[in-house]
C-alpha positions, 0 to 999 in steps of 0.5 A, spaced: 487 482 548 489 479 540 483 484 538 486 490 542 493 489 539 490 488 532 486 495 533 493 498 535 497 495 529 491 498 524 491 505 527 499 505 527 498 503 520 493 508 518 497 513 521 503 511 516 498 511 510 495 517 511 501 521 513 505 518 506 499 519 502 498 526 504 505 529 506 505 536 502 512 534 499 513 527 495 515 522 501 521 520 496 524 526 494 528 528 500 531 525 506 532 518 508 527 515 503 530 519 497 537 515 499 533 509 500 530 510 493 537 512 490 540 506 493 535 501 491 535 503 484 543 503 484 542 496 487 537 493 482 541 496 476 547 491 478 543 485 477 541 483 470 534 480 472 533 486 476 536 492 471 529 493 468 527 496 475 527 504 474 523 509 478 516 508 475 517 501 477 520 502 484 514 507 485 509 502 483 512 496 487 512 501 493 504 503 492 502 495 492 506 494 498 504 500 502 496 498 501 497 490 502 496 491 509 490 495 508 487 488 505 490 484 511 487 488 516 480 489 512 480 481 512 482 481 519 476 485 522 471 483 517 472 476 516 465 474 513 465 480 508 465 479 501 471 480 497 468 485 492 465 489 498 472 489 501 475 491 495 472 497 494 475 500 500 482 500 498 480 503 491 476 508 495 481 510 500 486 511 494 481 515 490 480 520 496 488 520 497 490 521 490 484 526 489 486 530 495 493 530 493 491 533 486 486 538 489 490 541 495 498 538 495 501 542 489 508 539 490 505 532 489 503 528 483 496 524 483 496 519 478 491 514 476 497 509 476 497 510 483 490 509 484 491 502 480 497 500 484 494 502 491 488 498 489 492 492 487 496 492 493 489 492 498 486 487 493 492 483 494 492 483 501 485 481 501 486 475 497 492 473 500 489 473 507 482 470 505 486 464 502 490 463 508 484 463 512 481 458 507 487 454 507 488 454 515 480 452 516 481 446 511 487 443 514 483 443 521 
Protein backbone atom coordinates (compact mmCIF):
# COMPACT_ATOMS: atom_id res chain seq x y z
CA UNK A 1 0.00 0.00 0.00
CA UNK A 2 2.81 2.41 0.93
CA UNK A 3 4.61 1.67 -2.34
CA UNK A 4 1.40 2.35 -4.30
CA UNK A 5 0.91 5.71 -2.57
CA UNK A 6 4.55 6.58 -3.24
CA UNK A 7 4.08 5.72 -6.90
CA UNK A 8 0.96 7.91 -7.12
CA UNK A 9 2.85 10.77 -5.44
CA UNK A 10 5.75 10.29 -7.90
CA UNK A 11 3.41 10.37 -10.91
CA UNK A 12 1.73 13.57 -9.67
CA UNK A 13 5.11 15.16 -9.00
CA UNK A 14 6.40 14.23 -12.47
CA UNK A 15 3.27 15.71 -14.08
CA UNK A 16 3.91 18.96 -12.16
CA UNK A 17 7.62 18.92 -13.06
CA UNK A 18 7.01 18.32 -16.77
CA UNK A 19 4.17 20.86 -16.93
CA UNK A 20 6.28 23.49 -15.17
CA UNK A 21 9.31 22.77 -17.35
CA UNK A 22 7.48 22.63 -20.67
CA UNK A 23 4.72 25.19 -20.24
CA UNK A 24 4.81 27.36 -23.39
CA UNK A 25 5.01 30.65 -21.47
CA UNK A 26 7.15 31.45 -18.41
CA UNK A 27 5.19 30.01 -15.48
CA UNK A 28 5.91 33.01 -13.26
CA UNK A 29 5.11 35.59 -15.91
CA UNK A 30 1.36 35.68 -15.47
CA UNK A 31 -1.47 34.77 -13.14
CA UNK A 32 -1.12 33.48 -9.61
CA UNK A 33 2.59 32.66 -9.82
CA UNK A 34 3.37 36.20 -11.00
CA UNK A 35 1.48 37.57 -8.00
CA UNK A 36 3.28 35.18 -5.61
CA UNK A 37 6.66 36.04 -7.15
CA UNK A 38 6.00 39.76 -6.84
CA UNK A 39 4.76 39.38 -3.24
CA UNK A 40 7.77 37.28 -2.23
CA UNK A 41 10.20 39.81 -3.70
CA UNK A 42 8.38 42.67 -2.00
CA UNK A 43 8.40 40.76 1.31
CA UNK A 44 12.12 39.93 1.01
CA UNK A 45 12.94 43.59 0.38
CA UNK A 46 11.40 44.57 3.73
CA UNK A 47 13.66 42.28 5.79
CA UNK A 48 17.27 43.36 6.12
CA UNK A 49 18.83 39.89 5.96
CA UNK A 50 16.65 38.91 2.96
CA UNK A 51 16.88 42.09 0.90
CA UNK A 52 19.65 40.56 -1.25
CA UNK A 53 17.01 38.34 -2.88
CA UNK A 54 16.13 39.63 -6.32
CA UNK A 55 14.32 37.82 -9.13
CA UNK A 56 17.36 35.74 -10.21
CA UNK A 57 17.99 34.49 -6.68
CA UNK A 58 14.32 33.67 -6.17
CA UNK A 59 14.28 31.75 -9.46
CA UNK A 60 17.39 29.78 -8.42
CA UNK A 61 15.80 28.90 -5.07
CA UNK A 62 12.59 27.85 -6.84
CA UNK A 63 14.55 25.63 -9.26
CA UNK A 64 16.34 23.90 -6.39
CA UNK A 65 13.06 23.36 -4.52
CA UNK A 66 11.28 22.12 -7.66
CA UNK A 67 13.85 19.37 -8.28
CA UNK A 68 14.54 18.41 -4.65
CA UNK A 69 11.60 15.95 -4.53
CA UNK A 70 12.99 14.18 -7.61
CA UNK A 71 16.06 13.23 -5.58
CA UNK A 72 13.88 12.05 -2.70
CA UNK A 73 11.80 9.86 -5.01
CA UNK A 74 14.91 8.41 -6.66
CA UNK A 75 16.24 7.24 -3.30
CA UNK A 76 12.81 5.96 -2.30
CA UNK A 77 12.51 3.78 -5.41
CA UNK A 78 16.19 2.84 -5.80
CA UNK A 79 17.59 2.81 -2.26
CA UNK A 80 20.62 0.66 -3.13
CA UNK A 81 21.76 2.75 -6.10
CA UNK A 82 24.95 4.76 -5.85
CA UNK A 83 24.74 8.52 -5.33
CA UNK A 84 26.63 9.29 -8.54
CA UNK A 85 24.29 7.09 -10.60
CA UNK A 86 21.15 8.64 -9.11
CA UNK A 87 22.65 12.12 -9.53
CA UNK A 88 22.82 11.66 -13.29
CA UNK A 89 19.02 11.50 -13.52
CA UNK A 90 18.24 15.08 -12.36
CA UNK A 91 21.09 16.38 -14.51
CA UNK A 92 19.81 14.57 -17.60
CA UNK A 93 16.18 15.46 -16.89
CA UNK A 94 17.11 19.11 -16.51
CA UNK A 95 19.21 19.09 -19.68
CA UNK A 96 16.29 17.54 -21.55
CA UNK A 97 13.81 20.09 -20.18
CA UNK A 98 16.04 23.09 -20.84
CA UNK A 99 17.03 21.80 -24.29
CA UNK A 100 13.35 21.33 -25.17
CA UNK A 101 12.64 24.88 -24.00
CA UNK A 102 15.47 26.27 -26.12
CA UNK A 103 14.48 24.34 -29.26
CA UNK A 104 10.69 24.35 -29.14
CA UNK A 105 9.45 27.01 -26.71
CA UNK A 106 10.54 30.45 -27.94
CA UNK A 107 8.90 32.30 -25.05
CA UNK A 108 10.87 30.33 -22.44
CA UNK A 109 14.41 31.16 -21.33
CA UNK A 110 16.61 28.07 -21.18
CA UNK A 111 19.86 28.71 -19.33
CA UNK A 112 22.80 26.74 -17.97
CA UNK A 113 22.03 28.33 -14.59
CA UNK A 114 18.65 26.59 -14.65
CA UNK A 115 20.32 23.27 -15.45
CA UNK A 116 22.74 23.81 -12.56
CA UNK A 117 20.11 24.75 -9.98
CA UNK A 118 17.70 22.02 -11.11
CA UNK A 119 20.46 19.43 -10.85
CA UNK A 120 21.56 20.85 -7.49
CA UNK A 121 18.02 20.42 -6.18
CA UNK A 122 17.87 16.81 -7.34
CA UNK A 123 21.27 15.99 -5.87
CA UNK A 124 20.39 17.69 -2.56
CA UNK A 125 17.22 15.57 -2.43
CA UNK A 126 19.34 12.45 -2.95
CA UNK A 127 21.92 13.40 -0.31
CA UNK A 128 19.30 14.43 2.25
CA UNK A 129 17.27 11.25 1.71
CA UNK A 130 20.31 8.99 1.90
CA UNK A 131 21.51 10.77 5.04
CA UNK A 132 18.13 10.33 6.73
CA UNK A 133 18.08 6.64 5.75
CA UNK A 134 21.57 6.16 7.16
CA UNK A 135 20.70 7.95 10.43
CA UNK A 136 17.54 5.87 10.83
CA UNK A 137 19.45 2.65 10.11
CA UNK A 138 22.20 3.54 12.60
CA UNK A 139 19.71 4.40 15.34
CA UNK A 140 18.13 0.93 15.27
